[in-house]
TIDRENMI-684353 format. One record per residue (C-alpha): residue number from 1; x, y, z; chain; residue in three letters. Coordinates in pm, 1 decimal, padded with zeros to 6 digits. Layout:
<recs>
n,X,Y,Z,chain,res
NUM,X,Y,Z,A,ALA
...
</recs>
This chain:
<recs>
n,X,Y,Z,chain,res
1,08354.3,14889.3,16494.3,A,MET
2,08109.6,14729.4,16245.5,A,LYS
3,08041.0,14962.2,15942.9,A,LEU
4,07692.1,14965.9,15779.5,A,ASP
5,07655.3,14892.7,15403.7,A,LYS
6,07604.7,15262.6,15316.1,A,ILE
7,07919.8,15376.6,15497.8,A,THR
8,08098.9,15089.7,15310.0,A,LEU
9,07974.2,15216.4,14986.7,A,LYS
10,08057.2,15564.0,15063.7,A,LEU
11,08419.7,15462.9,15150.1,A,ILE
12,08444.8,15242.5,14834.4,A,LYS
13,08319.0,15528.1,14633.7,A,TYR
14,08564.3,15770.6,14774.3,A,PHE
15,08868.3,15561.2,14757.8,A,VAL
16,08769.4,15489.8,14390.5,A,SER
17,08727.7,15846.1,14306.8,A,ILE
18,09045.8,15939.6,14475.6,A,LEU
19,09247.2,15679.6,14287.5,A,SER
20,09117.2,15792.6,13948.4,A,VAL
21,09210.3,16149.9,14042.0,A,ILE
22,09558.6,16044.1,14137.8,A,ILE
23,09597.9,15815.3,13855.6,A,PHE
24,09531.0,16116.5,13615.8,A,ILE
25,09755.9,16333.6,13790.7,A,CYS
26,10031.0,16081.8,13744.6,A,PHE
27,09938.1,16056.0,13380.6,A,ILE
28,09934.5,16433.6,13350.7,A,GLY
29,10244.8,16470.8,13509.8,A,SER
30,10424.6,16218.6,13323.1,A,SER
31,10314.8,16365.1,13008.4,A,VAL
32,10223.1,16744.5,13021.5,A,PHE
33,10415.9,16833.4,13335.8,A,LEU
34,10729.8,16680.4,13187.2,A,SER
35,10691.4,16844.0,12853.1,A,GLN
36,10626.9,17175.6,13032.4,A,PHE
37,10939.4,17133.6,13246.2,A,HIS
38,11140.3,17047.0,12936.1,A,LYS
39,11017.2,17344.1,12767.3,A,ASN
40,11115.6,17565.3,13035.7,A,SER
41,11460.9,17428.1,13051.3,A,GLN
42,11489.9,17481.2,12687.8,A,PHE
43,11390.2,17862.2,12733.4,A,LYS
44,11660.6,17871.0,13002.1,A,LEU
45,11939.7,17726.8,12791.6,A,LEU
46,11827.0,17960.0,12501.5,A,LYS
47,11838.5,18266.9,12732.4,A,SER
48,12188.3,18173.0,12880.8,A,SER
49,12314.5,18111.8,12504.1,A,ALA
50,12187.7,18460.3,12393.5,A,GLU
51,12343.7,18621.6,12715.4,A,GLU
52,12683.3,18459.0,12624.3,A,ILE
53,12671.2,18590.7,12287.0,A,TYR
54,12596.3,18911.9,12402.6,A,SER
55,12907.1,18906.2,12629.3,A,SER
56,13105.3,18791.3,12348.8,A,LEU
57,12993.6,19062.4,12137.3,A,LYS
58,13080.8,19317.0,12387.9,A,GLU
59,13455.7,19191.8,12382.8,A,GLY
60,13508.9,19011.8,12700.5,A,TYR
61,13544.5,18632.2,12762.9,A,PHE
62,13233.5,18528.5,12967.8,A,TYR
63,13341.1,18298.8,13246.8,A,GLU
64,13076.4,18311.0,13511.1,A,ASP
65,12772.3,18110.1,13396.5,A,VAL
66,12555.7,17900.4,13604.1,A,SER
67,12536.9,17616.8,13334.6,A,ILE
68,12753.5,17431.7,13108.4,A,ASN
69,12844.1,17619.5,12782.4,A,ALA
70,13064.0,17537.2,12484.3,A,ILE
71,13158.0,17685.8,12151.3,A,ILE
72,13193.2,17464.7,11852.9,A,ILE
73,13389.7,17628.1,11575.7,A,LYS
74,13586.1,17464.5,11299.8,A,ASP
75,13494.9,17125.5,11462.8,A,ASN
76,13692.1,17241.3,11781.5,A,LYS
77,13525.2,17245.2,12119.0,A,ILE
78,13590.2,17557.4,12320.2,A,ILE
79,13482.1,17554.1,12698.6,A,SER
80,13324.9,17847.1,12864.4,A,LEU
81,13316.5,17921.9,13241.8,A,GLY
82,13491.5,17730.6,13504.9,A,ARG
83,13282.7,17429.9,13558.8,A,LYS
84,13382.6,17100.0,13467.4,A,LYS
85,13639.5,17170.2,13204.5,A,MET
86,13710.6,16795.7,13193.7,A,GLY
87,13358.0,16740.1,13035.1,A,MET
88,13496.4,16828.2,12694.7,A,ILE
89,13669.3,16521.8,12639.6,A,ASN
90,13340.8,16318.5,12721.8,A,SER
91,13171.8,16503.6,12436.0,A,LEU
92,13443.5,16467.8,12154.3,A,ARG
93,13263.7,16145.6,11996.9,A,HIS
94,12933.2,16384.5,11923.3,A,ILE
95,12900.8,16525.3,11598.8,A,ASP
96,12750.2,16875.5,11705.4,A,PHE
97,12703.8,17002.4,11336.4,A,ASN
98,12438.0,16737.4,11278.6,A,THR
99,12243.6,16830.5,11602.7,A,LEU
100,11924.2,17018.1,11538.2,A,PRO
101,11865.5,17369.4,11746.1,A,GLN
102,11771.3,17195.8,12064.3,A,GLN
103,11726.3,16851.7,12194.5,A,GLY
104,11918.7,16604.8,12403.9,A,SER
105,12239.4,16388.7,12393.1,A,PHE
106,12452.5,16148.5,12569.1,A,LYS
107,12797.2,16175.3,12655.8,A,ASN
108,13057.4,15884.6,12668.4,A,MET
109,12937.9,15823.4,13032.2,A,GLY
110,12599.2,15774.2,12897.0,A,ASN
111,12469.7,16070.0,13083.2,A,GLN
112,12182.1,16246.6,12924.3,A,SER
113,12193.1,16624.5,12870.8,A,PHE
114,11957.2,16894.4,12744.9,A,LEU
115,12084.7,17136.9,12519.8,A,TYR
116,12017.3,17461.8,12309.1,A,TYR
117,12250.1,17547.8,12009.0,A,LYS
118,12276.6,17894.7,11892.5,A,LEU
119,12463.5,17975.3,11556.6,A,SER
120,12663.2,18295.3,11584.9,A,THR
121,12977.3,18444.9,11401.2,A,GLU
122,13185.2,18320.4,11693.3,A,PHE
123,13063.4,17974.8,11625.0,A,GLY
124,12777.4,17765.1,11764.0,A,ASP
125,12713.8,17841.8,12142.0,A,ILE
126,12595.6,17522.2,12293.5,A,LEU
127,12414.3,17541.9,12633.0,A,THR
128,12352.5,17232.1,12827.1,A,PHE
129,12236.9,17085.1,13137.7,A,GLN
130,12215.2,16737.9,13280.1,A,ASN
131,11857.0,16589.6,13230.2,A,SER
132,11859.1,16413.1,13555.3,A,LYS
133,11722.6,16719.3,13720.4,A,TYR
134,11393.6,16702.2,13525.9,A,SER
135,11355.1,16345.0,13626.4,A,SER
136,11423.9,16421.5,13992.1,A,GLU
137,11158.3,16696.5,13960.2,A,TYR
138,10906.3,16457.6,13845.3,A,LEU
139,11005.9,16200.8,14115.9,A,LYS
140,10937.1,16472.6,14344.2,A,LEU
141,10581.1,16548.3,14201.5,A,ILE
142,10507.6,16183.5,14220.7,A,TYR
143,10610.0,16141.8,14585.5,A,ILE
144,10396.8,16455.3,14653.5,A,ILE
145,10106.2,16294.1,14476.2,A,LEU
146,10130.8,15969.3,14651.8,A,LEU
147,10171.3,16136.0,14998.6,A,THR
148,09863.4,16346.2,14913.1,A,ILE
149,09673.3,16002.7,14831.2,A,PHE
150,09780.7,15839.7,15147.6,A,ILE
151,09712.2,16144.6,15379.4,A,LEU
152,09368.2,16198.5,15208.1,A,ALA
153,09290.9,15827.9,15278.3,A,LEU
154,09419.3,15839.7,15625.7,A,VAL
155,09230.1,16150.1,15713.2,A,LEU
156,08908.4,16109.8,15506.1,A,CYS
157,08813.3,15740.3,15558.2,A,ILE
158,08731.3,15798.5,15956.5,A,PRO
159,08584.2,16136.9,15841.9,A,LEU
160,08354.4,15950.6,15608.5,A,ILE
161,08266.9,15676.6,15857.0,A,SER
162,08157.9,15942.2,16097.6,A,TYR
163,07952.5,16118.0,15824.3,A,VAL
164,07822.8,15785.0,15690.7,A,GLY
165,07701.8,15704.2,16049.3,A,LYS
166,07542.9,16024.6,16083.2,A,LYS
167,07358.3,15979.7,15754.1,A,PHE
168,07266.8,15628.1,15799.9,A,THR
169,07158.6,15624.8,16158.4,A,HIS
170,06815.8,15798.6,16081.7,A,PRO
171,06774.1,15555.6,15796.6,A,ILE
172,06809.1,15269.9,16001.4,A,LEU
173,06569.5,15413.5,16245.1,A,LYS
174,06317.8,15435.0,15939.9,A,LEU
175,06396.1,15085.0,15857.0,A,GLN
176,06333.1,14971.8,16223.5,A,LYS
177,06003.3,15159.9,16231.1,A,THR
178,05873.6,15011.4,15906.9,A,SER
179,05934.9,14666.2,16038.6,A,GLN
180,05739.3,14759.3,16339.8,A,GLU
181,05467.6,14901.6,16122.2,A,ILE
182,05464.8,14572.9,15902.1,A,ALA
183,05425.5,14373.7,16218.1,A,GLY
184,05092.6,14583.5,16319.4,A,GLY
185,05258.1,14837.4,16567.4,A,ASN
186,05116.5,15159.7,16418.7,A,PHE
187,05168.5,15364.5,16718.6,A,ASN
188,05519.0,15489.8,16621.0,A,THR
189,05696.9,15807.6,16684.5,A,LYS
190,06005.7,15870.1,16502.4,A,ILE
191,06247.1,16101.8,16646.3,A,ASP
192,06435.9,16239.0,16344.8,A,ILE
193,06561.5,16594.5,16315.3,A,ASN
194,06783.0,16628.7,15996.8,A,THR
195,06593.0,16917.0,15825.4,A,GLN
196,06607.0,16735.3,15503.1,A,ASP
197,06436.3,16476.6,15283.5,A,GLU
198,06502.0,16212.6,15550.4,A,ILE
199,06303.0,16411.8,15800.0,A,GLU
200,06017.6,16453.6,15538.1,A,ASP
201,06044.5,16082.2,15496.5,A,LEU
202,05993.2,16020.7,15859.6,A,ALA
203,05687.8,16249.7,15877.4,A,HIS
204,05545.3,16065.2,15568.1,A,SER
205,05611.5,15710.2,15754.3,A,LEU
206,05429.6,15865.1,16057.3,A,GLU
207,05135.4,15976.5,15847.7,A,SER
208,05116.0,15642.9,15663.1,A,MET
209,05136.5,15457.4,16017.3,A,ALA
210,04828.3,15682.3,16137.2,A,THR
211,04644.4,15612.5,15823.0,A,SER
212,04706.8,15244.8,15826.4,A,LEU
213,04593.9,15222.7,16201.8,A,GLN
214,04285.9,15402.3,16100.6,A,LYS
215,04198.1,15158.1,15808.4,A,LYS
216,04301.7,14879.4,16042.1,A,TYR
217,04056.3,14977.6,16289.2,A,ASP
218,03772.6,15040.7,16045.5,A,LEU
219,03852.7,14706.3,15877.0,A,GLN
220,03827.7,14529.4,16204.0,A,ARG
221,03504.8,14707.6,16287.5,A,ASP
222,03385.5,14605.5,15915.1,A,PHE
223,03434.5,14252.1,15995.2,A,ILE
224,03266.3,14254.1,16316.5,A,ALA
225,02993.8,14427.7,16161.5,A,ASN
226,02959.6,14183.4,15870.8,A,VAL
227,02971.1,13899.2,16132.1,A,SER
228,02707.8,14039.0,16325.1,A,HIS
229,02484.3,14119.1,16037.5,A,ASP
230,02521.6,13771.5,15914.7,A,PHE
231,02486.3,13618.5,16253.4,A,LYS
232,02161.9,13777.1,16328.9,A,THR
233,01952.3,13662.3,16034.6,A,PRO
234,02119.5,13316.2,16039.3,A,LEU
235,02031.1,13268.2,16396.2,A,SER
236,01659.8,13367.9,16333.4,A,VAL
237,01652.7,13127.6,16033.5,A,MET
238,01780.1,12848.5,16236.7,A,ARG
239,01532.4,12911.6,16521.7,A,SER
240,01241.8,12925.7,16270.1,A,TYR
241,01360.1,12625.7,16080.1,A,SER
242,01410.7,12427.7,16385.4,A,GLU
243,01040.5,12521.2,16511.0,A,ALA
244,00910.8,12388.9,16176.1,A,ILE
245,01098.7,12080.8,16164.8,A,LYS
246,01000.0,11989.0,16510.7,A,ASP
247,00645.6,12042.3,16451.2,A,GLY
248,00568.5,12277.8,16744.5,A,ILE
249,00382.6,12547.6,16525.9,A,VAL
250,00070.6,12569.3,16344.0,A,SER
251,00050.2,12564.9,15962.4,A,ASP
252,-00031.4,12917.2,15985.7,A,GLU
253,00261.7,12994.0,16194.2,A,GLU
254,00471.0,12781.1,15982.3,A,ALA
255,00387.5,12979.1,15669.2,A,LYS
256,00462.8,13305.8,15860.5,A,SER
257,00803.1,13165.6,15975.9,A,TYR
258,00881.2,13062.7,15629.4,A,ALA
259,00818.3,13417.4,15517.7,A,GLU
260,01062.7,13545.8,15794.1,A,GLU
261,01296.7,13300.6,15650.4,A,ILE
262,01291.7,13432.0,15307.6,A,ILE
263,01304.8,13795.5,15445.0,A,ASN
264,01626.4,13701.9,15612.8,A,GLU
265,01770.4,13531.3,15314.3,A,VAL
266,01689.8,13825.0,15093.2,A,ASP
267,01859.5,14059.7,15353.2,A,ARG
268,02172.9,13832.0,15341.6,A,LEU
269,02161.6,13826.0,14959.2,A,ASN
270,02126.3,14194.2,14949.7,A,LYS
271,02438.5,14211.7,15176.1,A,LEU
272,02644.1,13994.3,14977.3,A,VAL
273,02547.4,14167.4,14654.1,A,ILE
274,02650.0,14508.1,14797.2,A,GLU
275,02990.1,14359.1,14907.6,A,ILE
276,03067.6,14211.0,14567.9,A,MET
277,02933.6,14501.1,14380.9,A,GLU
278,03161.3,14749.8,14581.7,A,LEU
279,03456.5,14514.2,14505.9,A,SER
280,03390.8,14521.6,14126.0,A,LYS
281,03332.2,14885.6,14100.6,A,LEU
282,03672.8,14942.2,14282.3,A,GLN
283,03844.9,14712.0,14040.8,A,SER
284,03655.8,14853.0,13751.6,A,GLY
285,03477.2,14537.4,13656.5,A,LYS
286,03153.6,14703.4,13622.7,A,LEU
287,03193.8,14945.0,13335.9,A,PRO
288,02958.0,15230.2,13298.6,A,LEU
289,02708.3,15255.8,13011.6,A,ASN
290,02694.6,15631.3,12964.0,A,LYS
291,02437.0,15822.7,12767.2,A,GLU
292,02266.6,16166.2,12774.3,A,TYR
293,01962.6,16164.7,13005.8,A,PHE
294,01739.3,16436.2,13156.3,A,ASN
295,01834.2,16471.7,13529.6,A,ILE
296,01497.7,16611.1,13644.8,A,LYS
297,01302.6,16281.4,13503.2,A,ASP
298,01579.6,16072.6,13689.9,A,LEU
299,01505.5,16294.4,14014.0,A,LEU
300,01117.7,16259.7,13961.0,A,ASN
301,01161.2,15868.5,13908.0,A,GLU
302,01353.1,15822.3,14248.3,A,CYS
303,01089.0,16047.4,14434.0,A,ILE
304,00804.8,15835.5,14320.7,A,ASP
305,00971.5,15522.9,14469.1,A,LYS
306,00997.0,15690.4,14798.8,A,PHE
307,00667.3,15861.2,14836.4,A,LYS
308,00503.7,15581.8,15034.4,A,PRO
309,00786.3,15572.8,15286.5,A,ILE
310,00777.2,15946.9,15313.2,A,ALA
311,00399.2,15941.9,15374.7,A,ASN
312,00432.3,15706.0,15661.3,A,GLU
313,00654.8,15933.7,15817.2,A,LYS
314,00454.1,16247.6,15717.4,A,ASN
315,00768.8,16372.8,15542.0,A,ILE
316,00728.1,16611.0,15248.8,A,SER
317,00953.7,16530.8,14939.8,A,LEU
318,01004.1,16851.0,14743.9,A,VAL
319,01171.2,16849.1,14385.8,A,LEU
320,01314.4,17182.4,14254.7,A,ASP
321,01499.9,17071.2,13940.7,A,ALA
322,01604.0,17210.7,13583.9,A,ASN
323,01531.3,17027.2,13261.7,A,ASN
324,01904.1,16957.1,13197.4,A,VAL
325,02072.2,16677.7,13039.3,A,GLU
326,02392.2,16540.8,13174.6,A,ILE
327,02622.9,16243.9,13038.6,A,TYR
328,02661.8,15944.0,13255.4,A,GLY
329,02519.3,15591.3,13345.0,A,ASP
330,02157.3,15656.5,13435.2,A,ARG
331,02153.0,15341.1,13609.5,A,HIS
332,02424.1,15406.0,13849.2,A,TYR
333,02343.1,15749.8,13893.8,A,LEU
334,01995.1,15658.7,14005.8,A,LEU
335,02151.7,15425.0,14271.1,A,ARG
336,02340.1,15741.3,14412.3,A,VAL
337,02029.3,15964.8,14437.7,A,ILE
338,01829.3,15674.0,14568.4,A,TYR
339,02074.7,15620.4,14854.7,A,ASN
340,02098.7,15998.9,14926.6,A,PHE
341,01721.7,16022.8,14936.7,A,VAL
342,01691.0,15693.0,15144.7,A,ASP
343,01948.1,15841.1,15392.9,A,ASN
344,01766.8,16176.8,15415.5,A,ALA
345,01437.9,15991.3,15497.7,A,LEU
346,01607.8,15783.3,15750.7,A,LYS
347,01754.4,16066.9,15946.5,A,PHE
348,01470.3,16316.2,15908.8,A,SER
349,01215.9,16351.1,16191.0,A,PRO
350,00854.3,16335.2,16135.3,A,LYS
351,00674.8,16646.5,15971.3,A,ASN
352,00979.5,16757.9,15807.0,A,GLU
353,01090.5,16834.1,15443.3,A,THR
354,01338.9,16639.0,15228.8,A,VAL
355,01433.1,16872.8,14913.7,A,THR
356,01569.5,16730.7,14618.9,A,VAL
357,01703.7,17011.4,14391.7,A,CYS
358,01937.7,17112.3,14120.1,A,THR
359,02137.7,17455.4,14084.7,A,ALA
360,02395.4,17584.2,13817.4,A,PHE
361,02758.3,17614.6,13957.2,A,VAL
362,02978.2,17760.4,13686.1,A,ASP
363,02920.6,17535.3,13376.2,A,LYS
364,02808.5,17257.0,13581.1,A,ARG
365,02477.6,17122.9,13742.3,A,ILE
366,02473.1,17060.9,14119.6,A,LYS
367,02232.0,16780.3,14206.6,A,VAL
368,02154.9,16798.1,14590.0,A,SER
369,01945.2,16624.8,14842.1,A,VAL
370,01884.6,16812.8,15173.7,A,ILE
371,01731.0,16702.6,15486.3,A,ASN
372,01671.9,16902.1,15819.5,A,ARG
373,01758.0,16596.4,16056.7,A,GLY
374,02000.2,16520.2,16339.7,A,MET
375,02301.2,16609.0,16097.8,A,GLY
376,02654.4,16460.1,16099.5,A,ILE
377,02941.7,16554.4,16348.7,A,SER
378,03255.5,16686.1,16225.3,A,LYS
379,03438.8,16391.4,16331.3,A,ASN
380,03223.8,16163.1,16105.2,A,MET
381,03230.7,16376.4,15767.9,A,LEU
382,03567.5,16223.2,15661.9,A,ASN
383,03479.1,15864.9,15722.4,A,ASN
384,03128.4,15814.1,15578.4,A,ILE
385,03254.1,15747.7,15235.5,A,TRP
386,03482.4,15468.7,15378.2,A,ASN
387,03379.0,15127.8,15303.6,A,LYS
388,03466.9,14992.6,15656.2,A,TYR
389,03256.9,15276.1,15838.1,A,TYR
390,02942.1,15238.3,16004.9,A,LYS
391,02743.0,15500.1,16169.8,A,HIS
392,02629.4,15385.2,16506.2,A,THR
393,02270.0,15491.5,16456.7,A,LYS
394,02221.4,15377.8,16114.9,A,SER
395,02250.8,15003.6,16141.0,A,GLY
396,02389.8,14784.9,15870.0,A,GLY
397,02756.6,14779.3,15769.6,A,ILE
398,02733.6,15112.6,15573.0,A,GLY
399,02807.0,15012.8,15211.8,A,LEU
400,02568.6,15272.5,15056.4,A,GLY
401,02784.6,15561.3,15060.7,A,LEU
402,03111.5,15396.7,14966.7,A,PRO
403,02926.2,15247.4,14669.1,A,ILE
404,02819.0,15591.2,14590.2,A,CYS
405,03156.7,15733.7,14611.7,A,SER
406,03300.5,15469.8,14372.5,A,GLU
407,03017.3,15546.3,14101.7,A,ILE
408,03104.2,15907.2,14136.5,A,LEU
409,03474.0,15854.5,14105.9,A,ASN
410,03402.4,15652.6,13809.4,A,LEU
411,03223.4,15937.2,13646.9,A,HIS
412,03497.9,16178.8,13754.2,A,ASN
413,03211.2,16383.5,13932.2,A,PHE
414,03301.4,16606.6,14222.8,A,GLU
415,03091.8,16520.7,14538.3,A,TYR
416,03055.9,16567.9,14901.8,A,GLY
417,02835.7,16642.5,15221.1,A,VAL
418,02791.1,16971.2,15398.1,A,ILE
419,02608.2,16923.0,15735.9,A,SER
420,02552.1,17129.0,16050.3,A,GLU
421,02448.6,16909.3,16360.0,A,GLU
422,02069.9,16930.5,16444.7,A,ASN
423,02014.7,17176.4,16152.4,A,LYS
424,02055.7,17047.1,15792.8,A,GLN
425,02268.9,16809.5,15576.5,A,THR
426,02328.9,16814.6,15222.3,A,GLU
427,02467.7,16542.0,14993.3,A,PHE
428,02533.0,16657.0,14641.1,A,TYR
429,02740.4,16600.3,14313.0,A,PHE
430,02832.7,16820.9,14042.0,A,LEU
431,02801.8,16684.5,13685.4,A,ALA
432,02853.8,16862.7,13357.6,A,GLN
433,02579.3,16987.3,13157.8,A,THR
434,02478.5,16927.7,12796.2,A,GLU
435,02188.5,17133.1,12734.7,A,LYS
436,01879.4,17297.0,12882.1,A,ILE
437,01562.2,17153.1,12742.0,A,ILE
</recs>
């Protein structure tokens, strides 16, 4: 079975951590546990020596001892108990008088012993025990630790492989899905139910795919709309130019055709300027020239520009504004209001009213443009600020509101639209007030 990279890393980390733990245990056993065991043996030897001393004080000869014991008096060695009486001869080369209270010594057979020496009126009572028992004890500890290490590897590596597979399987699903999204397949459904951050990531990836699908569709429509808006005036210009070139029109008609060509060139130029302006606004290459100015004066200026258009449609333009100064770029904010009013007139029926007004909201001034026209459907409200979106009844590629959105974002102004179909639509933004005049 081929293991994935994450599972191999988990196994590597586990083996490394386990090896470090076992190594620390070996060191601890060699140093601390060995010393602890040795101290325990010294305590046992001391206890045995004191027990022997008590029995001697009570006047009977102590024979039944579980460890080796001798008495050294006047350089003579007297064996206690019945165990290994022949051992005394192997100890005669040792100068017991120079030995400290506890420690170790070796007999003539080079065997190592731990001892404890208790000085009494009967002589020095020396209890001792072969130190091989301590070595055997440590060897047993080492064997146990090594066994635990091997068992941990044998039992845990398959378990880690299983857990790693459970952990990486959803990640591999996410990887495959992300590759499909990168390839343009946005209709993905990720079946992951881990109830953790991986599942949250799956939901985020699905949401991203939906958003990308939406943007992709809008961008495709945008390109189609731009192509159409370029194609129509170019076709008109070509037809008129060919007619003038072939001399099949009169001088008066040629002059009219030339004017139409100029109008179409202006239309294309305006379209290109809008695209470039939106791009520069988004990249921050059009810095704002902020200043304090009177919002009522700005609204009056905008309404004056639209009065001829409003009169043609018999629409009343009503201004209800406060004398309030706000801080912003006057030129670009005029562009925003101009677009709001232009849309209001475009979608208002004849003999209606378009209201341009202001109102105080907390410490801010709300600038609104209200019309009582066809309204905007709910499914369109979230898209109208998108640079790729085109209202089917508006014509053009719909760059006006996206440009307004970028301008208001650069001002850090809150903005939005409130609309009821076939009743009323309100475009607005909220600006910080400076003072009332």
